[in-house]
C-alpha positions in Angstrom: 26.1 10.3 -35.6 26.7 6.8 -34.3 23.1 5.2 -33.2 22.2 3.9 -29.4 22.2 -0.3 -29.2 19.0 -1.3 -28.3 18.3 -4.5 -26.1 14.8 -5.6 -25.1 15.5 -4.8 -21.7 15.3 -1.1 -22.2 12.0 -1.5 -23.5 8.9 -1.4 -20.7 6.8 -4.1 -20.8 3.7 -2.6 -20.7 5.1 -1.4 -24.8 6.7 -4.8 -25.5 6.0 -8.1 -24.8 8.3 -11.0 -24.1 9.7 -12.1 -27.3 8.6 -16.4 -28.2 11.6 -17.6 -26.6 13.1 -15.4 -23.6 16.1 -13.6 -24.5 19.5 -14.1 -21.8 19.9 -10.5 -20.4 23.7 -10.5 -20.9 23.4 -11.2 -24.5 24.2 -8.5 -26.5 24.5 -8.7 -30.2 28.1 -7.1 -29.9 28.4 -10.9 -27.4 27.8 -12.6 -31.2 31.0 -13.7 -33.0 32.0 -11.3 -35.9 30.4 -8.4 -34.6 32.4 -5.4 -33.6 31.4 -1.9 -33.0 31.3 -1.2 -37.3 29.3 -3.8 -37.9 27.0 -3.3 -35.1 26.3 0.0 -36.0 25.1 -0.9 -39.6 23.0 -3.6 -38.2 21.3 -1.3 -35.8 20.8 0.7 -38.2 19.1 -2.1 -40.1 16.9 -3.1 -38.1 19.1 -5.9 -36.2 19.1 -4.6 -33.0 18.4 -7.4 -30.7 19.4 -11.2 -30.4 15.8 -12.6 -31.7 16.4 -10.4 -34.7 19.6 -12.1 -35.6 18.1 -15.4 -34.8 15.2 -15.5 -37.2 17.0 -13.4 -40.2 18.1 -15.4 -43.0 22.1 -15.5 -44.1 21.2 -13.4 -46.8 19.2 -10.6 -45.0 22.6 -9.9 -42.9 25.0 -10.2 -45.7 22.6 -7.2 -47.5 22.5 -5.4 -43.8 26.2 -5.5 -42.7 28.5 -6.2 -45.6 29.9 -9.5 -43.6 30.4 -12.9 -45.6 28.0 -15.9 -45.9 30.4 -17.6 -43.3 30.0 -14.8 -41.1 26.2 -14.4 -41.1 25.9 -18.2 -40.3 28.2 -18.0 -37.2 26.5 -15.1 -36.0 22.7 -16.6 -36.9 24.0 -19.9 -34.6 25.2 -17.9 -32.0 22.0 -16.1 -31.9 20.1 -19.3 -32.1 22.4 -20.9 -29.1 21.9 -18.1 -26.9 18.0 -17.8 -27.1 17.5 -21.9 -27.0 16.3 -22.1 -30.0 15.6 -25.9 -30.1 12.6 -28.4 -29.1 10.6 -27.3 -26.5 7.3 -29.1 -24.7 3.8 -28.4 -25.8 3.2 -27.2 -21.9 5.8 -24.5 -22.5 4.2 -23.6 -25.3 0.6 -23.5 -23.4 2.6 -21.5 -21.4 3.2 -18.4 -23.7 0.3 -19.1 -25.1 -1.5 -17.9 -22.2 -0.1 -14.2 -23.1 -2.5 -14.3 -26.0 -5.1 -11.9 -25.9 -8.7 -11.1 -27.8 -9.6 -8.1 -29.3 -13.1 -8.2 -29.4 -15.5 -6.9 -32.2 -18.4 -5.4 -30.3 -20.3 -8.3 -31.7 -21.2 -11.3 -29.6 -22.1 -12.9 -32.4 -18.3 -12.3 -34.4 -16.9 -12.8 -31.2 -18.2 -16.5 -30.0 -16.8 -17.2 -34.3 -13.7 -16.3 -33.3 -13.5 -18.1 -30.0 -13.5 -14.7 -28.4 -12.3 -11.9 -30.7 -9.4 -11.3 -32.8 -6.2 -13.0 -31.7 -2.8 -11.5 -30.7 0.5 -13.4 -32.0 -1.6 -14.0 -35.2 -2.6 -12.5 -38.8 -6.2 -12.5 -40.0 -7.3 -12.0 -43.4 -10.7 -10.5 -44.2 -11.5 -10.6 -47.9 -14.9 -10.1 -49.8 -16.0 -7.9 -52.6 -16.5 -3.9 -52.3 -19.1 -3.0 -49.5 -18.9 -6.5 -47.4 -17.6 -4.2 -44.7 -13.9 -5.2 -44.3 -13.0 -1.6 -44.1 -15.6 -0.7 -41.6 -14.7 -3.7 -39.2 -10.4 -2.1 -39.4 -12.1 1.2 -38.1 -13.8 -0.9 -35.5 -11.5 -2.6 -34.2 -8.3 0.4 -33.8 -11.4 1.7 -31.7 -12.3 -1.4 -29.7 -9.0 -1.9 -28.8 -8.5 1.1 -27.0 -11.5 0.5 -25.0 -10.1 -3.2 -24.4 -6.2 -2.0 -23.7 -6.3 1.4 -22.3 -3.2 3.7 -23.5 -3.1 0.8 -26.4 -2.2 2.1 -29.9 -3.6 1.1 -33.4 -1.5 1.4 -36.6 -3.3 1.6 -39.6 -1.7 1.0 -43.0 -3.9 2.4 -45.6 -3.3 1.9 -49.3 -6.6 3.0 -50.6 -7.3 6.2 -49.3 -9.8 4.7 -47.2 -9.4 5.8 -43.6 -11.6 8.2 -42.2 -11.1 10.1 -38.8 -14.5 10.9 -38.7 -15.3 7.0 -38.8 -12.8 7.0 -35.4 -14.7 9.6 -33.6 -17.9 8.7 -34.4 -17.5 5.1 -32.9 -15.4 6.0 -29.8 -18.2 8.1 -29.1 -20.4 5.2 -29.1 -18.3 3.0 -26.5 -17.5 5.8 -24.3 -14.2 7.0 -25.1 -13.1 10.1 -25.7 -12.6 11.1 -29.4 -9.8 13.4 -29.5 -7.6 11.0 -27.3 -9.1 7.9 -29.7 -8.1 9.5 -32.8 -4.3 10.4 -31.3 -4.1 6.3 -30.5 -4.6 5.6 -34.2 -1.7 6.0 -36.4 -2.5 6.4 -40.0 0.3 6.4 -42.6 -0.7 6.4 -46.4 1.6 3.7 -48.5 1.9 4.6 -52.4 2.9 1.5 -53.5 4.1 -2.3 -52.5 7.9 -1.3 -51.4 6.4 1.8 -49.3 4.0 -0.7 -47.7 6.7 -2.9 -46.7 8.6 -0.2 -45.7 5.8 1.1 -43.2 5.7 -2.5 -41.8 9.5 -2.0 -40.3 8.6 1.5 -39.2 5.9 -0.4 -36.7 8.8 -1.5 -34.7 10.4 2.0 -34.3 7.3 2.7 -33.2 7.1 0.4 -30.5 10.9 0.7 -29.5 12.0 4.1 -30.2 8.9 6.0 -29.0 7.8 3.6 -26.6 3.9 3.1 -27.7 1.8 0.1 -26.9 0.7 -0.7 -30.5 -1.8 -3.8 -29.9 -3.2 -3.8 -33.6 -2.1 -3.2 -37.0 -4.1 -2.9 -40.1 -3.4 -3.1 -43.7 -6.4 -2.2 -45.6 -5.6 -3.1 -48.2 -3.0 -5.9 -48.3 -2.7 -6.8 -51.9 -3.9 -3.6 -53.8 -0.3 -2.4 -54.9 0.6 -6.2 -55.4 -2.1 -6.1 -58.1 -1.7 -2.7 -59.7 2.2 -3.3 -60.1 2.6 -6.6 -61.5 0.5 -7.2 -64.6 -0.1 -10.4 -66.3 1.0 -13.8 -65.4 4.5 -13.7 -66.3 4.8 -11.8 -63.3 3.0 -13.3 -60.8 6.4 -15.7 -59.5 8.0 -12.0 -58.3 4.6 -11.0 -57.1 4.0 -13.7 -54.8 7.9 -13.7 -54.0 7.7 -10.6 -52.5 4.0 -10.6 -51.3 5.5 -13.6 -49.2 8.5 -11.7 -47.7 6.2 -9.1 -46.4 3.6 -11.3 -45.0 6.5 -13.0 -43.1 7.5 -9.2 -42.2 4.1 -9.1 -40.4 4.1 -12.3 -38.8 7.2 -11.3 -37.3 6.0 -8.3 -35.5 2.7 -10.5 -34.3 5.1 -12.7 -32.9 7.6 -11.3 -31.3 5.3 -8.1 -29.9 2.5 -10.2 -29.3 -0.2 -7.5 -31.0 -2.9 -8.9 -33.8 -2.6 -8.0 -37.4 -5.4 -7.5 -39.6 -5.3 -7.8 -43.1 -8.3 -7.0 -45.8 -7.8 -8.5 -48.8 -9.6 -7.7 -52.5 -10.9 -10.8 -54.5 -11.6 -11.4 -57.6 -14.6 -14.1 -59.8 -13.8 -17.4 -61.1 -16.3 -17.2 -64.5 -14.8 -21.1 -64.4 -17.4 -22.0 -61.4 -20.4 -23.1 -62.2 -21.8 -23.9 -58.6 -21.1 -21.7 -55.4 -19.8 -18.6 -54.6 -17.1 -17.5 -57.8 -15.7 -15.2 -55.5 -11.6 -15.7 -54.5 -9.4 -13.9 -52.7 -6.2 -12.3 -54.3 -2.6 -13.8 -53.2 -3.1 -17.4 -53.8 -1.6 -20.0 -51.4 0.8 -17.6 -50.2 -1.6 -15.4 -48.3 -3.7 -18.6 -47.4 -1.0 -20.4 -45.6 0.6 -17.1 -44.1 -2.7 -16.6 -42.7 -3.6 -17.5 -39.3 -7.2 -16.7 -39.7 -9.0 -16.4 -42.9 -12.9 -14.8 -42.4 -14.9 -14.1 -45.8 -17.4 -11.4 -45.3 -20.2 -10.8 -47.8 -23.7 -9.1 -47.7 -26.8 -10.8 -46.2 -30.6 -10.5 -46.6 -32.2 -7.0 -45.7 -29.0 -5.0 -45.1 -27.2 -7.3 -42.8 -23.5 -8.9 -43.2 -22.3 -12.5 -42.8 -18.2 -13.4 -41.5 -17.7 -17.2 -42.2 -14.4 -18.6 -40.9 -13.3 -20.4 -43.5 -9.8 -21.5 -42.0 -8.2 -21.7 -38.4 -6.0 -23.8 -36.6 -8.4 -24.6 -34.0 -12.2 -23.4 -34.8 -14.3 -25.0 -36.6 -15.9 -23.6 -39.6 -19.0 -21.3 -39.1 -21.0 -17.9 -39.5 -21.6 -15.1 -37.6 -24.8 -12.7 -38.8 -24.7 -9.0 -38.0 -26.0 -5.6 -38.9 -22.7 -2.8 -39.5 -24.3 0.6 -38.3 -22.9 4.0 -37.1 -21.9 3.0 -33.7 -20.3 0.0 -34.4 -21.5 -3.7 -35.2 -25.0 -5.0 -33.7 -26.3 -8.8 -33.8 -29.0 -10.0 -35.4 
């Protein structure tokens, strides 16, 4: 059975934000050199169903997806980039695109102020800390808060450690005046059983947006590195693990950028015994995760049961800390 070619114009604006660079309406993937009906069908099946997807792909990815030669794949990519005018642009044009970026509130004024208004769309926010620091609680809170801020929006929750609790979503929704049944329906949860499954689920998010026309505003991955850490053991596997993790982070970044949604990933930590002064806690994933994340937050337990969120990396915001309490109905400022 042949799949129907889907182009961005068929997706309502309420579901899909315009890509970073506006695509010409008349340009279809079948207009690209070397893309006939059979090749187009293979590419659509592999997820390359619009010109933007091809423009940002690598030759190796298209070779694997469509079975074309390297020369043909490079021609496709070059033609796709020409069609989208993917060259240099002025800072003013980028500023206009940035006007579409939204901030998702946490419900805490302190936390929102730390992040310049909340969790940013078109960005990856990494939150790391030891167990019990509140990373997963924050994931649940964001999944509900986004529905209050953007009515009819959907949160996607990729659960790798069996930590998602629907009861928590219900309690949080009731606390901010949302219908708990509707709030639960608007959180799409998938349990990932290994790193390959986890990466596949990220590809499935695009299907939710395109095929089911869902207005996905946040994608949660809790936790990002659990499976990678368990499957790649020992220094001999470190390079393979980091390469795979790098592909995963770039897939998340592409998703955030094209559909103007926020990606929130939690990360595990390890202790470095050779550090004698300061906090020995360090995030898993090394420089790969650090460089791919737009914002990095370190969460830890504070005094008298409070929590402390420290912004340690941001493209434009200064380092700082926010103090709050984690309670049944969400976050409460100290």
